[in-house]
PQR file with spaces between the fields and no chain letter, atoms N, CA, C, O and H, PARSE charges and radii, in Angstrom:
ATOM       1  N    UNK     1      10.998   -7.041   10.677 -0.4000 1.5000
ATOM       2  CA   UNK     1      10.545   -7.870    9.451 -0.0000 2.0000
ATOM       3  C    UNK     1      10.974   -7.244    8.356  0.5500 1.7000
ATOM       4  O    UNK     1      11.909   -7.684    7.688 -0.5500 1.4000
ATOM       5  N    UNK     2      10.266   -6.045    8.038 -0.4000 1.5000
ATOM       6  CA   UNK     2      10.496   -5.446    6.701 -0.0000 2.0000
ATOM       7  C    UNK     2      11.070   -3.955    6.815  0.5500 1.7000
ATOM       8  O    UNK     2      11.139   -3.489    7.952 -0.5500 1.4000
ATOM       9  H    UNK     2       9.506   -5.687    8.581  0.4000 1.0000
ATOM      10  N    UNK     3      11.481   -3.178    5.755 -0.4000 1.5000
ATOM      11  CA   UNK     3      12.128   -1.925    5.940 -0.0000 2.0000
ATOM      12  C    UNK     3      11.302   -0.714    5.209  0.5500 1.7000
ATOM      13  O    UNK     3      10.667   -0.953    4.182 -0.5500 1.4000
ATOM      14  H    UNK     3      11.425   -3.557    4.831  0.4000 1.0000
ATOM      15  N    UNK     4      11.332    0.328    5.667 -0.4000 1.5000
ATOM      16  CA   UNK     4      10.513    1.394    5.041 -0.0000 2.0000
ATOM      17  C    UNK     4      11.411    1.745    3.729  0.5500 1.7000
ATOM      18  O    UNK     4      12.631    1.906    3.760 -0.5500 1.4000
ATOM      19  H    UNK     4      11.848    0.521    6.501  0.4000 1.0000
ATOM      20  N    UNK     5      10.607    1.833    2.596 -0.4000 1.5000
ATOM      21  CA   UNK     5      10.990    2.176    1.607 -0.0000 2.0000
ATOM      22  C    UNK     5      10.288    3.591    0.748  0.5500 1.7000
ATOM      23  O    UNK     5      10.665    4.187   -0.261 -0.5500 1.4000
ATOM      24  H    UNK     5       9.616    1.703    2.570  0.4000 1.0000
ATOM      25  N    UNK     6       9.283    3.760    1.531 -0.4000 1.5000
ATOM      26  CA   UNK     6       8.653    5.079    0.908 -0.0000 2.0000
ATOM      27  C    UNK     6       8.733    6.386    1.945  0.5500 1.7000
ATOM      28  O    UNK     6       8.817    6.212    3.161 -0.5500 1.4000
ATOM      29  H    UNK     6       8.977    3.275    2.350  0.4000 1.0000
ATOM      30  N    UNK     7       8.701    7.603    1.388 -0.4000 1.5000
ATOM      31  CA   UNK     7       8.899    8.596    2.381 -0.0000 2.0000
ATOM      32  C    UNK     7       7.561    9.490    2.355  0.5500 1.7000
ATOM      33  O    UNK     7       7.556   10.616    2.852 -0.5500 1.4000
ATOM      34  H    UNK     7       8.633    7.744    0.401  0.4000 1.0000
ATOM      35  N    UNK     8       6.539    8.978    1.807 -0.4000 1.5000
ATOM      36  CA   UNK     8       5.494    9.750    1.854 -0.0000 2.0000
ATOM      37  C    UNK     8       4.411    9.129    2.609  0.5500 1.7000
ATOM      38  O    UNK     8       3.977    8.015    2.318 -0.5500 1.4000
ATOM      39  H    UNK     8       6.543    8.063    1.403  0.4000 1.0000
ATOM      40  N    UNK     9       3.886    9.967    3.755 -0.4000 1.5000
ATOM      41  CA   UNK     9       2.904    9.161    4.646 -0.0000 2.0000
ATOM      42  C    UNK     9       1.507    9.173    4.185  0.5500 1.7000
ATOM      43  O    UNK     9       1.081   10.265    3.809 -0.5500 1.4000
ATOM      44  H    UNK     9       4.239   10.872    3.991  0.4000 1.0000
ATOM      45  N    UNK    10       0.883    8.373    4.154 -0.4000 1.5000
ATOM      46  CA   UNK    10      -0.483    8.219    3.487 -0.0000 2.0000
ATOM      47  C    UNK    10      -1.482    8.118    4.843  0.5500 1.7000
ATOM      48  O    UNK    10      -1.295    7.252    5.698 -0.5500 1.4000
ATOM      49  H    UNK    10       1.230    7.486    4.459  0.4000 1.0000
ATOM      50  N    UNK    11      -2.578    9.124    4.934 -0.4000 1.5000
ATOM      51  CA   UNK    11      -3.513    9.204    5.874 -0.0000 2.0000
ATOM      52  C    UNK    11      -4.532    8.027    5.533  0.5500 1.7000
ATOM      53  O    UNK    11      -5.115    8.068    4.450 -0.5500 1.4000
ATOM      54  H    UNK    11      -2.730    9.828    4.240  0.4000 1.0000
ATOM      55  N    UNK    12      -4.741    7.088    6.328 -0.4000 1.5000
ATOM      56  CA   UNK    12      -5.721    6.106    6.265 -0.0000 2.0000
ATOM      57  C    UNK    12      -7.219    6.451    6.865  0.5500 1.7000
ATOM      58  O    UNK    12      -7.404    7.182    7.838 -0.5500 1.4000
ATOM      59  H    UNK    12      -4.267    7.055    7.208  0.4000 1.0000
ATOM      60  N    UNK    13      -8.180    5.840    6.162 -0.4000 1.5000
ATOM      61  CA   UNK    13      -9.512    6.272    6.571 -0.0000 2.0000
ATOM      62  C    UNK    13     -10.181    4.827    6.785  0.5500 1.7000
ATOM      63  O    UNK    13      -9.911    3.781    6.195 -0.5500 1.4000
ATOM      64  H    UNK    13      -8.030    5.246    5.371  0.4000 1.0000
ATOM      65  N    UNK    14     -11.018    5.032    7.674 -0.4000 1.5000
ATOM      66  CA   UNK    14     -11.560    3.703    8.172 -0.0000 2.0000
ATOM      67  C    UNK    14     -12.720    3.296    6.969  0.5500 1.7000
ATOM      68  O    UNK    14     -13.281    4.127    6.255 -0.5500 1.4000
ATOM      69  H    UNK    14     -11.237    5.882    8.154  0.4000 1.0000
ATOM      70  N    UNK    15     -12.906    2.035    6.933 -0.4000 1.5000
ATOM      71  CA   UNK    15     -13.770    1.425    5.701 -0.0000 2.0000
ATOM      72  C    UNK    15     -13.011    1.393    4.447  0.5500 1.7000
ATOM      73  O    UNK    15     -13.577    1.515    3.361 -0.5500 1.4000
ATOM      74  H    UNK    15     -12.450    1.360    7.513  0.4000 1.0000
ATOM      75  N    UNK    16     -11.875    1.250    4.553 -0.4000 1.5000
ATOM      76  CA   UNK    16     -11.119    1.094    3.113 -0.0000 2.0000
ATOM      77  C    UNK    16      -9.763    0.228    3.365  0.5500 1.7000
ATOM      78  O    UNK    16      -9.097    0.401    4.386 -0.5500 1.4000
ATOM      79  H    UNK    16     -11.415    1.152    5.435  0.4000 1.0000
ATOM      80  N    UNK    17      -9.480   -0.509    2.582 -0.4000 1.5000
ATOM      81  CA   UNK    17      -8.380   -1.437    2.123 -0.0000 2.0000
ATOM      82  C    UNK    17      -7.282   -0.779    1.356  0.5500 1.7000
ATOM      83  O    UNK    17      -7.485   -0.373    0.212 -0.5500 1.4000
ATOM      84  H    UNK    17     -10.022   -0.649    1.753  0.4000 1.0000
ATOM      85  N    UNK    18      -6.188   -0.665    1.915 -0.4000 1.5000
ATOM      86  CA   UNK    18      -5.022    0.048    1.508 -0.0000 2.0000
ATOM      87  C    UNK    18      -4.003   -1.007    0.866  0.5500 1.7000
ATOM      88  O    UNK    18      -3.507   -1.912    1.538 -0.5500 1.4000
ATOM      89  H    UNK    18      -6.022   -0.995    2.844  0.4000 1.0000
ATOM      90  N    UNK    19      -3.715   -0.799   -0.586 -0.4000 1.5000
ATOM      91  CA   UNK    19      -2.431   -1.880   -1.074 -0.0000 2.0000
ATOM      92  C    UNK    19      -1.704   -1.219   -2.049  0.5500 1.7000
ATOM      93  O    UNK    19      -2.136   -0.186   -2.560 -0.5500 1.4000
ATOM      94  H    UNK    19      -4.117   -0.064   -1.132  0.4000 1.0000
ATOM      95  N    UNK    20      -0.453   -1.799   -2.412 -0.4000 1.5000
ATOM      96  CA   UNK    20       0.342   -1.255   -3.362 -0.0000 2.0000
ATOM      97  C    UNK    20       0.102   -1.839   -4.717  0.5500 1.7000
ATOM      98  O    UNK    20       0.289   -3.055   -4.767 -0.5500 1.4000
ATOM      99  H    UNK    20      -0.102   -2.639   -1.997  0.4000 1.0000
ATOM     100  N    UNK    21      -0.304   -1.204   -5.932 -0.4000 1.5000
ATOM     101  CA   UNK    21      -0.826   -1.738   -6.863 -0.0000 2.0000
ATOM     102  C    UNK    21       0.394   -2.219   -7.870  0.5500 1.7000
ATOM     103  O    UNK    21       1.559   -2.062   -7.504 -0.5500 1.4000
ATOM     104  H    UNK    21      -0.456   -0.217   -5.892  0.4000 1.0000
ATOM     105  N    UNK    22       0.119   -2.749   -9.019 -0.4000 1.5000
ATOM     106  CA   UNK    22       1.151   -3.340   -9.798 -0.0000 2.0000
ATOM     107  C    UNK    22       1.793   -1.914  -10.443  0.5500 1.7000
ATOM     108  O    UNK    22       2.954   -1.971  -10.846 -0.5500 1.4000
ATOM     109  H    UNK    22      -0.827   -2.876   -9.317  0.4000 1.0000
ATOM     110  N    UNK    23       1.303   -1.063  -10.513 -0.4000 1.5000
ATOM     111  CA   UNK    23       1.884    0.398  -11.025 -0.0000 2.0000
ATOM     112  C    UNK    23       2.929    0.647  -10.144  0.5500 1.7000
ATOM     113  O    UNK    23       3.941    1.152  -10.630 -0.5500 1.4000
ATOM     114  H    UNK    23       0.359   -1.017  -10.185  0.4000 1.0000
ATOM     115  N    UNK    24       2.901    0.381   -8.841 -0.4000 1.5000
ATOM     116  CA   UNK    24       3.758    1.133   -7.849 -0.0000 2.0000
ATOM     117  C    UNK    24       3.362    1.887   -7.039  0.5500 1.7000
ATOM     118  O    UNK    24       4.085    2.249   -6.111 -0.5500 1.4000
ATOM     119  H    UNK    24       2.078   -0.029   -8.447  0.4000 1.0000
ATOM     120  N    UNK    25       1.877    2.390   -7.223 -0.4000 1.5000
ATOM     121  CA   UNK    25       1.160    3.418   -6.471 -0.0000 2.0000
ATOM     122  C    UNK    25       0.530    2.942   -5.271  0.5500 1.7000
ATOM     123  O    UNK    25       0.325    1.728   -5.247 -0.5500 1.4000
ATOM     124  H    UNK    25       1.290    2.096   -7.978  0.4000 1.0000
ATOM     125  N    UNK    26       0.157    3.644   -4.218 -0.4000 1.5000
ATOM     126  CA   UNK    26      -0.709    3.108   -3.056 -0.0000 2.0000
ATOM     127  C    UNK    26      -2.290    3.358   -3.525  0.5500 1.7000
ATOM     128  O    UNK    26      -2.601    4.515   -3.809 -0.5500 1.4000
ATOM     129  H    UNK    26       0.323    4.630   -4.237  0.4000 1.0000
ATOM     130  N    UNK    27      -3.228    2.383   -3.610 -0.4000 1.5000
ATOM     131  CA   UNK    27      -4.536    2.402   -3.747 -0.0000 2.0000
ATOM     132  C    UNK    27      -5.284    2.183   -2.867  0.5500 1.7000
ATOM     133  O    UNK    27      -4.776    1.351   -2.115 -0.5500 1.4000
ATOM     134  H    UNK    27      -2.976    1.444   -3.379  0.4000 1.0000
ATOM     135  N    UNK    28      -6.430    2.549   -2.482 -0.4000 1.5000
ATOM     136  CA   UNK    28      -7.442    2.097   -1.631 -0.0000 2.0000
ATOM     137  C    UNK    28      -8.865    1.726   -2.311  0.5500 1.7000
ATOM     138  O    UNK    28      -9.278    2.367   -3.277 -0.5500 1.4000
ATOM     139  H    UNK    28      -6.842    3.225   -3.093  0.4000 1.0000
ATOM     140  N    UNK    29      -9.420    0.898   -1.876 -0.4000 1.5000
ATOM     141  CA   UNK    29     -10.577    0.401   -2.224 -0.0000 2.0000
ATOM     142  C    UNK    29     -11.593   -0.020   -1.183  0.5500 1.7000
ATOM     143  O    UNK    29     -11.161   -0.636   -0.209 -0.5500 1.4000
ATOM     144  H    UNK    29      -9.084    0.377   -1.091  0.4000 1.0000
ATOM     145  N    UNK    30     -12.900    0.236   -1.267 -0.4000 1.5000
ATOM     146  CA   UNK    30     -13.840    0.135   -0.102 -0.0000 2.0000
ATOM     147  C    UNK    30     -14.069   -1.267    0.413  0.5500 1.7000
ATOM     148  O    UNK    30     -14.333   -2.170   -0.381 -0.5500 1.4000
ATOM     149  H    UNK    30     -13.251    0.737   -2.058  0.4000 1.0000
ATOM     150  N    UNK    31     -13.973   -1.491    1.766 -0.4000 1.5000
ATOM     151  CA   UNK    31     -14.394   -2.826    2.167 -0.0000 2.0000
ATOM     152  C    UNK    31     -15.939   -3.179    1.936  0.5500 1.7000
ATOM     153  O    UNK    31     -16.741   -2.284    1.668 -0.5500 1.4000
ATOM     154  H    UNK    31     -13.759   -0.757    2.411  0.4000 1.0000
ATOM     155  N    UNK    32     -16.247   -4.252    2.028 -0.4000 1.5000
ATOM     156  CA   UNK    32     -17.567   -4.890    1.824 -0.0000 2.0000
ATOM     157  C    UNK    32     -18.604   -4.210    2.686  0.5500 1.7000
ATOM     158  O    UNK    32     -19.754   -4.129    2.252 -0.5500 1.4000
ATOM     159  H    UNK    32     -15.596   -4.979    2.246  0.4000 1.0000
ATOM     160  N    UNK    33     -18.302   -3.725    3.846 -0.4000 1.5000
ATOM     161  CA   UNK    33     -19.308   -3.079    4.909 -0.0000 2.0000
ATOM     162  C    UNK    33     -19.275   -1.598    4.463  0.5500 1.7000
ATOM     163  O    UNK    33     -20.191   -0.926    4.939 -0.5500 1.4000
ATOM     164  H    UNK    33     -17.369   -3.791    4.198  0.4000 1.0000
ATOM     165  N    UNK    34     -18.473   -0.994    3.708 -0.4000 1.5000
ATOM     166  CA   UNK    34     -18.632    0.403    3.173 -0.0000 2.0000
ATOM     167  C    UNK    34     -19.218    0.459    1.824  0.5500 1.7000
ATOM     168  O    UNK    34     -18.616    0.166    0.791 -0.5500 1.4000
ATOM     169  H    UNK    34     -17.729   -1.540    3.322  0.4000 1.0000
ATOM     170  N    UNK    35     -20.494    0.877    1.916 -0.4000 1.5000
ATOM     171  CA   UNK    35     -21.285    1.035    0.512 -0.0000 2.0000
ATOM     172  C    UNK    35     -21.005    1.903   -0.186  0.5500 1.7000
ATOM     173  O    UNK    35     -21.246    1.794   -1.388 -0.5500 1.4000
ATOM     174  H    UNK    35     -20.983    1.115    2.755  0.4000 1.0000
ATOM     175  N    UNK    36     -20.431    2.999    0.303 -0.4000 1.5000
ATOM     176  CA   UNK    36     -20.108    4.060   -0.414 -0.0000 2.0000
ATOM     177  C    UNK    36     -18.478    4.179   -0.751  0.5500 1.7000
ATOM     178  O    UNK    36     -17.700    3.408   -0.189 -0.5500 1.4000
ATOM     179  H    UNK    36     -20.235    3.087    1.279  0.4000 1.0000
ATOM     180  N    UNK    37     -18.084    5.003   -1.529 -0.4000 1.5000
ATOM     181  CA   UNK    37     -16.808    5.212   -2.009 -0.0000 2.0000
ATOM     182  C    UNK    37     -16.469    4.190   -3.000  0.5500 1.7000
ATOM     183  O    UNK    37     -17.089    3.147   -3.210 -0.5500 1.4000
ATOM     184  H    UNK    37     -18.716    5.629   -1.986  0.4000 1.0000
ATOM     185  N    UNK    38     -15.212    4.689   -3.696 -0.4000 1.5000
ATOM     186  CA   UNK    38     -14.829    3.867   -4.916 -0.0000 2.0000
ATOM     187  C    UNK    38     -13.296    3.676   -4.996  0.5500 1.7000
ATOM     188  O    UNK    38     -12.610    4.475   -4.359 -0.5500 1.4000
ATOM     189  H    UNK    38     -14.708    5.536   -3.526  0.4000 1.0000
ATOM     190  N    UNK    39     -12.716    2.757   -5.671 -0.4000 1.5000
ATOM     191  CA   UNK    39     -11.345    2.675   -5.838 -0.0000 2.0000
ATOM     192  C    UNK    39     -10.742    3.955   -6.349  0.5500 1.7000
ATOM     193  O    UNK    39     -11.169    4.628   -7.287 -0.5500 1.4000
ATOM     194  H    UNK    39     -13.273    2.107   -6.188  0.4000 1.0000
ATOM     195  N    UNK    40      -9.511    4.234   -5.469 -0.4000 1.5000
ATOM     196  CA   UNK    40      -8.847    5.613   -6.017 -0.0000 2.0000
ATOM     197  C    UNK    40      -7.489    5.417   -5.634  0.5500 1.7000
ATOM     198  O    UNK    40      -7.128    4.598   -4.789 -0.5500 1.4000
ATOM     199  H    UNK    40      -9.165    3.687   -4.707  0.4000 1.0000
ATOM     200  N    UNK    41      -6.689    6.243   -6.319 -0.4000 1.5000
ATOM     201  CA   UNK    41      -5.197    6.163   -6.178 -0.0000 2.0000
ATOM     202  C    UNK    41      -5.080    7.198   -5.180  0.5500 1.7000
ATOM     203  O    UNK    41      -5.651    8.273   -5.367 -0.5500 1.4000
ATOM     204  H    UNK    41      -6.982    6.909   -7.005  0.4000 1.0000
ATOM     205  N    UNK    42      -4.245    6.941   -3.903 -0.4000 1.5000
ATOM     206  CA   UNK    42      -3.942    7.945   -2.921 -0.0000 2.0000
ATOM     207  C    UNK    42      -2.498    8.159   -2.985  0.5500 1.7000
ATOM     208  O    UNK    42      -1.811    7.186   -3.297 -0.5500 1.4000
ATOM     209  H    UNK    42      -3.781    6.068   -3.751  0.4000 1.0000
ATOM     210  N    UNK    43      -1.903    9.318   -2.731 -0.4000 1.5000
ATOM     211  CA   UNK    43      -0.500    9.460   -2.685 -0.0000 2.0000
ATOM     212  C    UNK    43      -0.026    9.569   -4.005  0.5500 1.7000
ATOM     213  O    UNK    43      -0.638    9.072   -4.950 -0.5500 1.4000
ATOM     214  H    UNK    43      -2.461   10.109   -2.478  0.4000 1.0000
ATOM     215  N    UNK    44       1.335   10.370   -4.162 -0.4000 1.5000
ATOM     216  CA   UNK    44       1.793   10.611   -5.446 -0.0000 2.0000
ATOM     217  C    UNK    44       3.144    9.979   -5.670  0.5500 1.7000
ATOM     218  O    UNK    44       3.786   10.166   -6.703 -0.5500 1.4000
ATOM     219  H    UNK    44       1.832   10.774   -3.394  0.4000 1.0000
ATOM     220  N    UNK    45       3.608    9.133   -4.548 -0.4000 1.5000
ATOM     221  CA   UNK    45       4.938    8.532   -4.691 -0.0000 2.0000
ATOM     222  C    UNK    45       4.821    7.082   -5.316  0.5500 1.7000
ATOM     223  O    UNK    45       4.006    6.225   -4.974 -0.5500 1.4000
ATOM     224  H    UNK    45       3.087    8.980   -3.708  0.4000 1.0000
ATOM     225  N    UNK    46       5.822    6.967   -6.330 -0.4000 1.5000
ATOM     226  CA   UNK    46       5.674    5.592   -7.093 -0.0000 2.0000
ATOM     227  C    UNK    46       6.868    4.894   -6.376  0.5500 1.7000
ATOM     228  O    UNK    46       7.929    5.477   -6.153 -0.5500 1.4000
ATOM     229  H    UNK    46       6.484    7.663   -6.608  0.4000 1.0000
ATOM     230  N    UNK    47       6.600    3.535   -6.013 -0.4000 1.5000
ATOM     231  CA   UNK    47       7.760    2.657   -5.417 -0.0000 2.0000
ATOM     232  C    UNK    47       8.031    1.788   -6.571  0.5500 1.7000
ATOM     233  O    UNK    47       7.105    1.285   -7.207 -0.5500 1.4000
ATOM     234  H    UNK    47       5.737    3.063   -6.193  0.4000 1.0000
ATOM     235  N    UNK    48       9.392    1.572   -6.896 -0.4000 1.5000
ATOM     236  CA   UNK    48      10.112    0.800   -7.814 -0.0000 2.0000
ATOM     237  C    UNK    48       9.957   -0.628   -7.140  0.5500 1.7000
ATOM     238  O    UNK    48      10.567   -0.806   -6.086 -0.5500 1.4000
ATOM     239  H    UNK    48      10.145    1.980   -6.379  0.4000 1.0000
ATOM     240  N    UNK    49       9.261   -1.565   -7.613 -0.4000 1.5000
ATOM     241  CA   UNK    49       8.850   -2.864   -6.962 -0.0000 2.0000
ATOM     242  C    UNK    49       9.979   -3.769   -7.554  0.5500 1.7000
ATOM     243  O    UNK    49      10.279   -3.683   -8.745 -0.5500 1.4000
ATOM     244  H    UNK    49       8.765   -1.420   -8.469  0.4000 1.0000
ATOM     245  N    UNK    50      10.614   -4.661   -6.682 -0.4000 1.5000
ATOM     246  CA   UNK    50      11.458   -5.627   -7.235 -0.0000 2.0000
ATOM     247  C    UNK    50      11.079   -6.992   -6.973  0.5500 1.7000
ATOM     248  O    UNK    50      10.343   -7.224   -6.015 -0.5500 1.4000
ATOM     249  H    UNK    50      10.370   -4.731   -5.714  0.4000 1.0000
ATOM     250  N    UNK    51      11.505   -7.942   -7.730 -0.4000 1.5000
ATOM     251  CA   UNK    51      10.908   -9.326   -7.871 -0.0000 2.0000
ATOM     252  C    UNK    51      11.452   -9.931   -6.475  0.5500 1.7000
ATOM     253  O    UNK    51      12.617   -9.815   -6.094 -0.5500 1.4000
ATOM     254  H    UNK    51      12.104   -7.753   -8.509  0.4000 1.0000
ATOM     255  N    UNK    52      10.350  -10.642   -5.723 -0.4000 1.5000
ATOM     256  CA   UNK    52      10.887  -11.539   -4.650 -0.0000 2.0000
ATOM     257  C    UNK    52      10.606  -10.374   -3.318  0.5500 1.7000
ATOM     258  O    UNK    52      11.197  -10.584   -2.259 -0.5500 1.4000
ATOM     259  H    UNK    52       9.403  -10.736   -6.031  0.4000 1.0000
ATOM     260  N    UNK    53       9.866   -9.398   -3.418 -0.4000 1.5000
ATOM     261  CA   UNK    53       9.666   -8.818   -2.376 -0.0000 2.0000
ATOM     262  C    UNK    53       8.040   -8.383   -2.309  0.5500 1.7000
ATOM     263  O    UNK    53       7.371   -8.218   -3.329 -0.5500 1.4000
ATOM     264  H    UNK    53       9.386   -9.227   -4.278  0.4000 1.0000
ATOM     265  N    UNK    54       7.554   -8.238   -1.047 -0.4000 1.5000
ATOM     266  CA   UNK    54       6.175   -8.028   -0.706 -0.0000 2.0000
ATOM     267  C    UNK    54       6.276   -6.602   -0.328  0.5500 1.7000
ATOM     268  O    UNK    54       7.276   -6.142    0.222 -0.5500 1.4000
ATOM     269  H    UNK    54       8.098   -8.372   -0.219  0.4000 1.0000
ATOM     270  N    UNK    55       5.074   -5.807   -0.675 -0.4000 1.5000
ATOM     271  CA   UNK    55       5.162   -4.345   -0.665 -0.0000 2.0000
ATOM     272  C    UNK    55       3.717   -4.237    0.264  0.5500 1.7000
ATOM     273  O    UNK    55       2.781   -5.023    0.120 -0.5500 1.4000
ATOM     274  H    UNK    55       4.262   -6.181   -1.122  0.4000 1.0000
ATOM     275  N    UNK    56       3.729   -3.217    1.144 -0.4000 1.5000
ATOM     276  CA   UNK    56       2.559   -2.942    2.156 -0.0000 2.0000
ATOM     277  C    UNK    56       2.699   -1.697    2.708  0.5500 1.7000
ATOM     278  O    UNK    56       3.723   -1.019    2.626 -0.5500 1.4000
ATOM     279  H    UNK    56       4.489   -2.578    1.261  0.4000 1.0000
ATOM     280  N    UNK    57       1.690   -1.382    3.269 -0.4000 1.5000
ATOM     281  CA   UNK    57       1.526   -0.041    3.921 -0.0000 2.0000
ATOM     282  C    UNK    57       1.474   -0.298    5.443  0.5500 1.7000
ATOM     283  O    UNK    57       0.612   -0.980    5.998 -0.5500 1.4000
ATOM     284  H    UNK    57       0.857   -1.933    3.335  0.4000 1.0000
ATOM     285  N    UNK    58       2.614    0.400    6.114 -0.4000 1.5000
ATOM     286  CA   UNK    58       2.651   -0.069    7.412 -0.0000 2.0000
ATOM     287  C    UNK    58       1.616    0.721    8.518  0.5500 1.7000
ATOM     288  O    UNK    58       0.672    1.414    8.138 -0.5500 1.4000
ATOM     289  H    UNK    58       3.314    0.954    5.664  0.4000 1.0000
ATOM     290  N    UNK    59       1.896    0.537    9.696 -0.4000 1.5000
ATOM     291  CA   UNK    59       0.917    1.333   10.731 -0.0000 2.0000
ATOM     292  C    UNK    59       1.140    2.653   10.646  0.5500 1.7000
ATOM     293  O    UNK    59       0.263    3.462   10.951 -0.5500 1.4000
ATOM     294  H    UNK    59       2.662   -0.026   10.005  0.4000 1.0000
ATOM     295  N    UNK    60       2.267    2.992   10.249 -0.4000 1.5000
ATOM     296  CA   UNK    60       2.559    4.527   10.542 -0.0000 2.0000
ATOM     297  C    UNK    60       2.060    5.387    9.048  0.5500 1.7000
ATOM     298  O    UNK    60       2.020    6.614    8.955 -0.5500 1.4000
ATOM     299  H    UNK    60       2.979    2.335   10.001  0.4000 1.0000
ATOM     300  N    UNK    61       1.712    4.435    7.973 -0.4000 1.5000
ATOM     301  CA   UNK    61       1.230    5.118    6.780 -0.0000 2.0000
ATOM     302  C    UNK    61       2.271    5.104    5.843  0.5500 1.7000
ATOM     303  O    UNK    61       2.116    5.847    4.873 -0.5500 1.4000
ATOM     304  H    UNK    61       1.744    3.439    8.048  0.4000 1.0000
ATOM     305  N    UNK    62       3.538    4.277    5.915 -0.4000 1.5000
ATOM     306  CA   UNK    62       4.512    4.538    4.905 -0.0000 2.0000
ATOM     307  C    UNK    62       4.597    3.178    4.200  0.5500 1.7000
ATOM     308  O    UNK    62       4.175    2.148    4.727 -0.5500 1.4000
ATOM     309  H    UNK    62       3.664    3.674    6.702  0.4000 1.0000
ATOM     310  N    UNK    63       5.192    3.222    2.919 -0.4000 1.5000
ATOM     311  CA   UNK    63       5.118    1.972    2.158 -0.0000 2.0000
ATOM     312  C    UNK    63       6.544    1.145    2.894  0.5500 1.7000
ATOM     313  O    UNK    63       7.505    1.807    3.284 -0.5500 1.4000
ATOM     314  H    UNK    63       5.535    4.059    2.491  0.4000 1.0000
ATOM     315  N    UNK    64       6.510   -0.087    2.985 -0.4000 1.5000
ATOM     316  CA   UNK    64       7.347   -1.123    3.323 -0.0000 2.0000
ATOM     317  C    UNK    64       7.434   -2.299    2.335  0.5500 1.7000
ATOM     318  O    UNK    64       6.600   -2.617    1.488 -0.5500 1.4000
ATOM     319  H    UNK    64       5.729   -0.625    2.668  0.4000 1.0000
ATOM     320  N    UNK    65       8.670   -2.910    2.629 -0.4000 1.5000
ATOM     321  CA   UNK    65       9.011   -3.955    1.780 -0.0000 2.0000
ATOM     322  C    UNK    65       9.603   -5.250    2.657  0.5500 1.7000
ATOM     323  O    UNK    65      10.362   -4.981    3.588 -0.5500 1.4000
ATOM     324  H    UNK    65       9.348   -2.653    3.317  0.4000 1.0000
ATOM     325  N    UNK    66       9.346   -6.348    2.442 -0.4000 1.5000
ATOM     326  CA   UNK    66       9.871   -7.524    3.083 -0.0000 2.0000
ATOM     327  C    UNK    66      10.088   -8.824    2.104  0.5500 1.7000
ATOM     328  O    UNK    66       9.263   -9.344    1.352 -0.5500 1.4000
ATOM     329  H    UNK    66       8.729   -6.567    1.686  0.4000 1.0000
ATOM     330  N    UNK    67      11.149   -9.105    2.293 -0.4000 1.5000
ATOM     331  CA   UNK    67      11.658  -10.263    1.475 -0.0000 2.0000
ATOM     332  C    UNK    67      10.749  -11.573    1.609  0.5500 1.7000
ATOM     333  O    UNK    67      10.476  -12.076    2.699 -0.5500 1.4000
ATOM     334  H    UNK    67      11.819   -8.683    2.903  0.4000 1.0000
ATOM     335  N    UNK    68      10.317  -12.061    0.390 -0.4000 1.5000
ATOM     336  CA   UNK    68       9.343  -13.432    0.508 -0.0000 2.0000
ATOM     337  C    UNK    68      10.366  -14.510    0.798  0.5500 1.7000
ATOM     338  O    UNK    68      11.457  -14.613    0.237 -0.5500 1.4000
ATOM     339  H    UNK    68      10.539  -11.652   -0.495  0.4000 1.0000
ATOM     340  N    UNK    69       9.892  -15.284    1.720 -0.4000 1.5000
ATOM     341  CA   UNK    69      10.906  -16.792    1.949 -0.0000 2.0000
ATOM     342  C    UNK    69      10.990  -17.681    0.751  0.5500 1.7000
ATOM     343  O    UNK    69      12.009  -18.353    0.594 -0.5500 1.4000
ATOM     344  H    UNK    69       9.006  -15.201    2.175  0.4000 1.0000
ATOM     345  N    UNK    70       9.965  -17.747   -0.147 -0.4000 1.5000
ATOM     346  CA   UNK    70      10.082  -18.734   -1.344 -0.0000 2.0000
ATOM     347  C    UNK    70      10.372  -18.188   -2.688  0.5500 1.7000
ATOM     348  O    UNK    70      10.300  -18.863   -3.715 -0.5500 1.4000
ATOM     349  H    UNK    70       9.137  -17.201   -0.020  0.4000 1.0000
ATOM     350  N    UNK    71      10.723  -16.859   -2.636 -0.4000 1.5000
ATOM     351  CA   UNK    71      10.615  -16.325   -4.201 -0.0000 2.0000
ATOM     352  C    UNK    71      12.015  -16.477   -4.837  0.5500 1.7000
ATOM     353  O    UNK    71      12.201  -16.146   -6.008 -0.5500 1.4000
ATOM     354  H    UNK    71      10.781  -16.311   -1.801  0.4000 1.0000
């Protein structure tokens, strides 16, 4: 479906949601069940985001991109 665009592997911790922010870095934020912790930038690799693409953290911990259908 998508392709890997990042070369840095991000280690996931349970209780956090991981996403690619507007700034191009990977961020983590605590889920509702996780009462501890705070929003934090993880990893040091910046991804250049292109219009019409969705960016995500794949199962292996790398940043991937997929073309959106209606963009």
